[in-house]
N, C-alpha and C positions, 0 to 999 in steps of 0.2 A: 337758584337753578343755573344761572350763567356760570357760577363758580364750579359747579359739579360737572358741567359739560366738558371743559378741558380735561378734567380728571377722568371722566368716562372715555373720552377720546384717547387719552394716554393708555388706559387699560386695554382698549380695543387694539391699539397699535402694538402694545406689548404682546397681547394674545396672538395677534396675526404673525408677529415675528417668531414666536415660539412654535406655532403651527408650521410656518414656512421652514424653519430649521429642522424640525423633526421629519418632515416629509421629504426634504432633500437628502437626508442621510439614510432614510429607510428605517425599517424596524429590524433589529438584530434578533435572529432566531437561534435557539440552542437545539442543535440536531442531536439525536440519540448517538451515543458512543463518540462524543466529540472531545472528551477530556484527555488529559495527559496519559491516562491509563490505556488508551486505545491508539497511541502513537508508537511507531517503531522505536526501538531502543537498542542498546548494545547486545542484548540477548535475543530479541525477537523482531521479526518482520510482522507488522500488523496492518490491517486494512479494514475499511468499512464500505458496505454497499447498500443500495436502496433499490427496491423494486415496487412497482405499483401495478395493480390489475384488478379487474372485477372478480377474478378467480384467485383464491388464496394461494393455491399451490403454484400458480404461475408467478404471483408476486414474490413468493419465497424463492423460486428458482431464479428469478431475475436478480434478487438481492444477493443470493449465493454467487451467481455468475459475476456480478459486478464487483463483489468483494474479492473474489479469487483473481479477477483480472487486475484489480488494483494491487493485490499482493504480488502477482507475477511481474508486474511492471517494476515494483520496488526491487524484487529479487534480481531481475534482469539488469537494472541500473547498477545495483551493488556488484554484480558479477562483472560488469563492464569496468567498474572502478578497480576491482581486484585484478583483472587481467592487465589493465593499464599499469597498475603498480608493479606487477611482477614481470612485465614484458621485457624489461631490460635485463632481467636475470636469466631468461631463457636463452639457450645457445644453439648455434647451428642454423643451417638453411631452413630447417623445418620449424623454427620458432614462430614465424608468422602463421604457418599452417596450424600449429598447436593453438595459438591464440584464436584464430578464426574458427577452428573446430570446437574449441571450448565455448566460444560465444554461441555457435550454432547449437551445440548440445544444450547450453543453458536455455536458449529459446525453445528448443524441443521439449525440454523438461517443463518449463513454465507454461508452455502452450497446451501440454497434455495433462500431466499429473504432477502435482506438487505433493510429495509425501508428507504425512503427519500434520496436515493442516487441521487446526482445532477451531471450532466455533466457540467464541468467548462471550457472545451475547446475541440475542435476537429479540426484537421488539416488533409487535404486530399492532397496527392501528386500523380501524375501520373509519373511512373518511365520510364526510357528509353526503358525498355522491354515491355511497354504498360500495366504493372500491376499497381494496385493502392496500395498505402501505406497510412494507416490511423493511426493517433495518437490520443488518447483520454485521457483526464484527468477527474477524477471524485473525488467527496468528499462527506462525510457525517459528520454532526455535531455529536460529541461524545455524547452530552446530548441526542440527538434524538435516537442514537443507543441504549443507555442504557434504555431509556423509551420504545423503541420497544421491547427490550429483557425482560424488566419487564412485559410487557403485555403478551408476549409469556409464561413466567414463570407462571403467574397467570392463564392462560388458559390451562396449560399442565396437562392433566388428568392422565398422567403416573406416577406422583409423589405424595408422601404423603403430607398431610397438613403441617407437621413439616418441611419437606425438602423445600416445596414451600415457607413457611414463612421465612426460613433461606436465601433462594435465594433472596427474595424480600428485606430483610434487607441488604444483601450484595450489591445489586444494588442501594438501597436508599443511602447507605454510599458513594458509588462511585459517585452518582449524587450530593450529598452534597459536596464532594470534588471538583468536577468540578464546582459547583456553587460558591464555595469559590474562586477558581482560576479565574473564569470569571463570574461575576454576570449578564452579558448581555445575 
């Protein structure tokens, strides 16, 4: 019996250390739409949102809103990079106005309507507390987003012709770059 006591104590110590390690690291959860397929790539902006409510329609609305917000943030960040990349190419006193107006237009577009957003996945769960949890994945083709932005720029009456033409040139260059990366 005395021989097995040290062995038993060693097992307890080992078990305690395993429990301590796993609890300090937490438990990894796999969220819906968390794979590579749902990340933005060279062709698409993609985003995922989650909403929870006792009302299924409200949970769906929250998930849609969150996914579109995340998508809009990605688009806005990308447009900031695009304007920074082409800023040195714009000429004249109105170059900074063109960049500022372009960024403002991008914010207006992402804050209101993003054209051609497609829902690529939706998962609904009813939780133990009888609430609904909805996960949504959305995407938009980058080319379509820039074409939509170009159309908005062409129709923006708040800007001068020079600024409008600089914005269109900037968007056309980005569309050409995207076309070179992916001709399909």
